[in-house]
C-alpha positions in Angstrom: 2.2 -42.7 -10.8 3.9 -43.6 -7.6 2.3 -42.2 -4.3 5.5 -40.6 -3.4 5.8 -38.6 -6.6 2.5 -36.9 -5.8 3.8 -36.1 -2.4 6.6 -34.1 -3.9 4.3 -31.3 -4.7 5.2 -29.9 -1.4 3.2 -26.9 -0.2 5.7 -24.9 1.5 3.5 -21.9 2.3 1.2 -24.2 4.1 4.2 -25.8 6.0 5.4 -22.5 7.0 2.0 -21.2 8.2 1.2 -24.5 10.1 4.6 -24.1 12.0 3.6 -20.4 12.7 0.2 -21.5 13.7 1.5 -24.2 16.3 4.1 -21.7 17.6 1.4 -19.1 18.2 -0.8 -21.7 19.9 2.3 -22.3 22.3 2.5 -18.6 23.1 4.8 -17.5 20.1 7.6 -20.1 20.6 7.6 -23.8 20.0 10.0 -26.8 20.5 10.7 -27.9 16.9 10.5 -31.6 17.4 7.0 -30.9 19.0 6.0 -28.6 16.0 7.1 -31.3 13.6 5.1 -34.0 15.3 1.9 -31.8 15.5 2.3 -31.3 11.8 2.6 -35.1 11.3 -0.6 -35.7 13.4 -2.5 -33.1 11.6 -1.3 -34.4 8.2 -2.2 -38.0 9.2 -5.8 -37.0 10.4 -6.5 -34.8 7.5 -5.5 -37.6 5.0 -7.7 -40.2 6.9 -10.7 -37.7 6.9 -10.5 -35.7 3.6 -8.1 -37.7 1.3 -5.2 -35.6 1.2 -2.6 -34.2 3.7 -2.3 -30.4 4.5 1.4 -29.9 3.6 1.9 -32.6 0.9 5.3 -33.3 2.7 7.4 -36.5 2.2 7.5 -38.5 5.5 10.4 -40.3 6.9 10.6 -42.7 9.8 13.4 -41.9 12.1 14.3 -42.9 15.7 12.1 -40.2 17.2 8.9 -41.2 15.1 7.7 -40.0 11.7 9.1 -36.8 10.5 7.9 -34.3 7.7 11.2 -34.1 5.9 10.8 -30.8 4.0 9.0 -29.2 6.9 12.1 -30.1 9.1 14.3 -28.5 6.4 12.0 -25.2 6.7 12.6 -25.2 10.5 16.3 -25.7 10.0 16.2 -23.2 7.1 18.1 -25.6 4.8 20.3 -24.0 2.2 18.9 -26.1 -0.7 15.6 -24.1 -0.7 15.6 -21.3 -3.3 15.9 -17.8 -2.0 12.3 -17.0 -2.7 11.1 -19.7 -0.3 13.8 -18.8 2.3 12.6 -15.2 2.2 9.1 -16.4 2.9 10.3 -18.6 5.7 12.3 -15.7 7.2 9.3 -13.4 7.3 7.4 -15.7 9.6 9.7 -17.9 11.5 12.8 -17.1 13.5 16.1 -19.1 13.1 16.0 -22.1 15.5 17.6 -21.6 18.9 17.8 -24.1 21.8 15.6 -26.5 19.9 12.9 -24.0 19.4 11.8 -21.3 17.0 9.5 -18.1 17.3 6.6 -16.9 15.3 7.7 -13.5 13.7 4.3 -12.5 12.2 0.5 -13.3 12.2 -0.4 -16.6 10.6 -1.6 -16.0 7.1 -4.7 -18.2 7.1 -5.6 -17.6 3.5 -3.1 -20.4 2.4 -5.4 -23.0 4.3 -8.7 -24.6 3.5 -11.4 -24.6 6.3 -10.7 -28.3 6.7 -6.9 -27.6 7.2 -7.7 -25.1 10.0 -10.2 -27.5 11.6 -7.9 -30.4 11.8 -4.9 -28.3 13.0 -7.1 -26.8 15.7 -8.4 -30.2 16.8 -4.9 -31.7 16.8 -3.7 -28.9 18.9 -6.6 -29.0 21.4 -6.0 -32.8 21.7 -2.2 -33.0 21.8 -1.0 -29.5 22.7 -0.4 -30.3 26.3 2.1 -33.0 25.5 5.7 -32.2 25.1 8.1 -33.3 22.2 9.2 -36.4 24.0 5.5 -37.6 24.8 4.6 -36.8 21.2 7.6 -38.7 19.9 6.7 -41.8 21.9 3.1 -41.5 20.9 4.0 -41.4 17.2 5.6 -45.0 17.7 2.1 -46.5 18.0 1.4 -46.1 14.3 2.0 -48.6 11.7 3.9 -46.4 9.3 6.7 -46.1 11.9 6.4 -49.5 13.3 7.1 -51.0 9.9 10.6 -49.8 10.2 11.0 -50.1 14.1 13.3 -53.1 14.1 15.8 -51.4 11.4 15.8 -48.3 13.5 16.4 -50.0 16.7 19.3 -52.2 15.2 20.6 -49.0 13.6 20.6 -50.6 10.1 19.5 -47.1 8.8 18.6 -43.7 10.2 15.8 -42.7 7.9 13.3 -44.7 5.9 10.8 -43.4 3.4 7.2 -43.7 4.6 4.5 -44.6 2.1 1.6 -42.3 2.9 -0.9 -45.1 2.2 0.2 -46.5 5.5 -1.4 -43.6 7.3 -4.8 -45.2 6.4 -3.9 -48.2 8.4 -5.2 -48.0 12.1 -2.8 -47.6 15.1 -4.3 -45.9 18.2 -7.9 -45.2 17.7 -7.7 -41.9 19.8 -10.3 -39.4 18.7 -8.4 -37.7 15.9 -7.7 -41.1 14.3 -11.1 -42.8 15.0 -12.5 -42.5 11.4 -14.9 -45.2 10.4 -13.8 -47.9 8.0 -16.2 -46.4 5.5 -14.7 -43.0 5.7 -11.3 -44.4 5.6 -12.0 -46.2 2.3 -13.6 -43.1 0.8 -10.5 -41.0 1.8 -8.2 -43.6 0.4 -10.1 -43.6 -3.0 -9.9 -40.0 -3.0 -6.2 -39.9 -2.3 -5.4 -42.6 -4.9 -7.6 -40.9 -7.3 -5.3 -37.8 -7.2 -2.3 -39.8 -7.8 
């Protein structure tokens, strides 16, 4: 099975609650590019450490870095979601305004595993001080984005599908991404075993 097929089992409740979680960490409102970047970093760190991402989103490389495509649609409340999903989103997240959205209710932590929460917490404590532009620039240091850097700079395309296996490649070895080779190979085995 192609790795991207596995990623299509998008966990929309986790995505909504992760957005909600990061909005609450910011005091109730968060810039949506920043929220997307924090989810990307959390998914990347979780995959490298535990062999799966948190949201199971499909990632695309765009000018501003790696983007969780369905999470982006959730932020923008895309019409293609079925009503049941939109109702869930609307219960927790405001419509985006001025490039940000607000949390409307407490985070439902029951959708997360202990490791999901641990990684999101670590990612926020490590990167929460940075704004969306700093996080966007930071995300350009990783191989899954660099693979498409030339095409993006030349304007050959606006969005390229990322292979989640590239998350196992090393970019910056900042703390959340400093997994040992041994751990990475175990996590990669686990990830490929799910496929």
